[in-house]
C-alpha positions as CSV (number, residue, x, y, z in Angstrom):
1,M,0.0,0.1,-0.1
2,E,1.2,3.4,-0.7
3,T,1.4,5.7,2.2
4,T,-1.7,7.6,3.1
5,N,-1.3,11.1,4.8
6,F,-3.7,12.6,7.0
7,A,-3.7,16.1,8.7
8,L,-6.2,16.8,11.4
9,V,-6.4,20.4,12.3
10,G,-8.3,22.6,14.7
11,V,-8.2,24.7,17.8
12,G,-7.2,23.7,21.2
13,G,-9.8,21.9,23.3
14,Q,-11.6,20.5,20.2
15,G,-10.1,16.9,20.6
16,V,-7.8,16.9,17.8
17,L,-5.2,15.0,19.5
18,L,-7.4,12.4,20.8
19,A,-8.6,11.9,17.3
20,S,-5.2,11.8,15.9
21,D,-4.4,9.1,18.5
22,I,-7.6,7.0,17.5
23,L,-6.6,7.4,13.7
24,A,-3.1,6.3,14.4
25,E,-4.2,3.2,16.4
26,V,-6.8,2.3,13.7
27,G,-3.8,2.3,11.1
28,V,-1.8,0.0,13.6
29,E,-5.0,-2.3,13.9
30,A,-5.4,-2.4,10.3
31,G,-1.8,-3.7,9.9
32,Y,0.0,-0.6,8.7
33,D,3.3,1.0,9.8
34,V,2.1,4.4,11.3
35,K,3.9,7.6,12.3
36,K,2.2,10.6,14.0
37,S,3.4,14.2,14.8
38,E,1.8,16.9,16.6
39,V,2.1,20.8,16.7
40,H,0.1,22.5,19.4
41,G,1.9,25.6,20.6
42,M,-0.7,27.7,22.2
43,A,-3.5,25.0,21.8
44,Q,-4.6,25.2,25.5
45,R,-5.4,28.9,24.9
46,G,-7.5,28.3,21.8
47,G,-4.6,28.4,19.4
48,S,-4.2,26.2,16.1
49,V,-3.5,22.5,16.5
50,L,-2.0,20.4,13.7
51,S,-1.6,16.6,13.9
52,Q,-0.3,14.5,11.1
53,V,-0.8,10.7,10.8
54,R,0.8,8.5,8.2
55,W,-0.2,4.9,7.3
56,G,1.6,2.6,4.9
57,D,3.7,-0.5,4.5
58,K,6.6,1.4,5.7
59,V,6.5,4.9,6.8
60,Y,9.9,6.6,7.4
61,A,9.1,9.9,8.9
62,P,6.0,11.5,10.6
63,L,5.8,14.9,8.8
64,V,4.5,15.6,5.3
65,G,4.9,18.7,3.3
66,K,2.7,21.1,1.3
67,G,0.7,19.2,-1.3
68,E,1.1,15.8,0.3
69,V,-1.8,15.1,2.5
70,D,-4.7,12.9,1.2
71,Y,-7.2,13.7,3.9
72,L,-7.5,17.1,5.6
73,I,-9.9,16.8,8.6
74,S,-10.7,20.2,10.0
75,F,-12.3,20.7,13.2
76,E,-13.1,24.4,12.5
77,L,-13.8,26.4,9.1
78,L,-11.0,28.8,9.3
79,E,-8.5,26.2,10.2
80,A,-9.4,24.4,7.1
81,L,-8.1,27.5,4.9
82,R,-5.2,27.8,7.3
83,W,-4.0,24.3,6.4
84,L,-5.4,23.8,2.9
85,E,-2.0,24.0,1.3
86,L,-1.1,20.7,2.8
87,L,-3.7,19.1,0.8
88,K,-2.6,17.4,-2.4
89,K,-4.4,17.7,-5.8
90,G,-6.9,14.9,-5.7
91,G,-7.2,15.1,-1.9
92,T,-10.2,15.0,0.3
93,A,-11.2,17.6,2.7
94,I,-13.7,16.9,5.7
95,V,-14.7,20.0,7.5
96,N,-16.8,20.7,10.6
97,D,-18.9,23.7,10.0
98,Q,-18.1,25.2,13.2
99,R,-16.9,28.8,13.3
100,L,-14.6,29.7,16.2
101,P,-13.4,33.2,15.4
102,P,-9.6,33.8,16.4
103,L,-8.7,36.8,18.6
104,A,-7.8,38.8,15.6
105,V,-11.4,38.6,14.4
106,S,-13.0,39.1,17.8
107,S,-10.8,42.2,18.3
108,G,-11.9,43.7,15.0
109,G,-8.5,43.2,13.4
110,M,-9.7,41.0,10.7
111,E,-12.8,39.8,9.2
112,Y,-13.8,36.2,9.3
113,P,-14.0,34.6,5.8
114,S,-17.5,34.2,4.2
115,Q,-18.8,30.7,3.7
116,E,-18.6,31.3,0.0
117,R,-14.8,32.1,0.1
118,I,-14.2,29.0,2.2
119,E,-16.2,26.8,-0.2
120,K,-14.4,28.3,-3.2
121,A,-11.0,27.8,-1.7
122,L,-12.1,24.2,-0.8
123,S,-13.4,23.4,-4.2
124,Q,-10.0,24.8,-5.8
125,A,-7.8,22.7,-3.7
126,A,-9.7,19.5,-3.1
127,K,-10.9,16.7,-5.3
128,E,-13.8,16.5,-3.2
129,Y,-14.8,18.3,0.1
130,H,-17.5,17.8,2.7
131,I,-18.6,20.4,5.0
132,V,-20.4,18.4,7.9
133,P,-22.4,19.3,10.8
134,A,-20.1,17.3,13.2
135,L,-20.7,19.7,16.3
136,S,-24.5,19.6,15.8
137,K,-24.5,15.8,15.6
138,A,-22.5,15.7,18.8
139,Q,-24.7,18.0,20.4
140,E,-27.7,16.0,19.6
141,L,-26.1,13.2,21.4
142,G,-25.8,15.4,24.4
143,T,-22.1,16.8,24.4
144,D,-19.9,18.8,22.0
145,R,-17.0,16.8,23.1
146,A,-17.9,13.9,20.7
147,T,-17.3,16.2,17.7
148,N,-13.9,14.7,17.1
149,V,-15.5,11.2,16.9
150,V,-18.2,12.2,14.6
151,L,-15.5,13.4,12.3
152,L,-13.6,10.2,12.5
153,G,-16.8,8.5,11.5
154,A,-17.2,10.8,8.4
155,L,-13.6,10.0,7.5
156,S,-13.9,6.3,8.0
157,K,-16.4,6.1,4.9
158,F,-13.2,6.9,2.6
159,L,-10.8,4.2,4.2
160,D,-10.6,0.4,3.6
161,V,-11.0,-0.3,7.4
162,S,-13.9,-2.0,9.0
163,E,-16.4,-0.3,11.1
164,E,-15.6,-2.9,13.8
165,Q,-11.8,-2.0,13.8
166,W,-12.8,1.7,14.2
167,L,-15.1,1.0,17.1
168,K,-12.8,-1.4,18.8
169,V,-10.2,1.4,18.8
170,V,-12.7,4.1,19.9
171,E,-13.7,1.9,22.8
172,E,-10.2,1.5,23.9
173,R,-9.2,5.2,23.8
174,V,-12.2,7.0,25.3
175,P,-13.0,6.9,29.1
176,K,-15.2,3.9,29.8
177,K,-18.2,5.9,30.9
178,Y,-18.2,7.7,27.3
179,V,-17.9,4.5,25.2
180,E,-21.7,4.2,24.3
181,L,-21.8,7.8,23.5
182,N,-18.7,7.7,21.3
183,R,-20.2,4.7,19.5
184,K,-23.2,6.6,18.7
185,A,-20.9,9.7,17.7
186,F,-18.9,7.5,15.3
187,T,-22.1,6.2,13.7
188,A,-23.5,9.5,13.3
189,G,-20.3,10.5,11.4
190,R,-20.6,7.6,9.1
191,G,-24.3,8.8,8.2
192,L,-23.0,12.3,7.1
């Protein structure tokens, strides 16, 4: 198998790192060599978070460059734009429809991009893109903290890994009291 590259991006506190841990473990479960990296400087204060995961027969390095990502999974609309240059031509973007205006926007220093601008940029960069209501789906289940697992459910439809393998890893990685909630979140994501 050729190496498959993933970039998970969002804002601190959205569960990007747990999602990347689950994605990496799913790759191991499926029999791939896996490498993962994280960049989360000011993430605890609402800053940008980037995690890269790579699956393949043999993966030598965890980092990918511009134009090398097969799947961009964005937990927030503006973060999709910020990291879009990582996506390769023919890549797929899965983007949560949530807007979390950064400090520069809330202080009036810049304007949050319009939905049209975001979709135009996605359509120019991606072979296909999906803007999904992951946060809304998680809230329907009772918590916004399952948004990350909803997004993984949406991603899972594009990958040749069984739903059972995904759910096994989700069950192992989330706290026991949230297993059933996250199973439902994953299934909701697959339905998007």
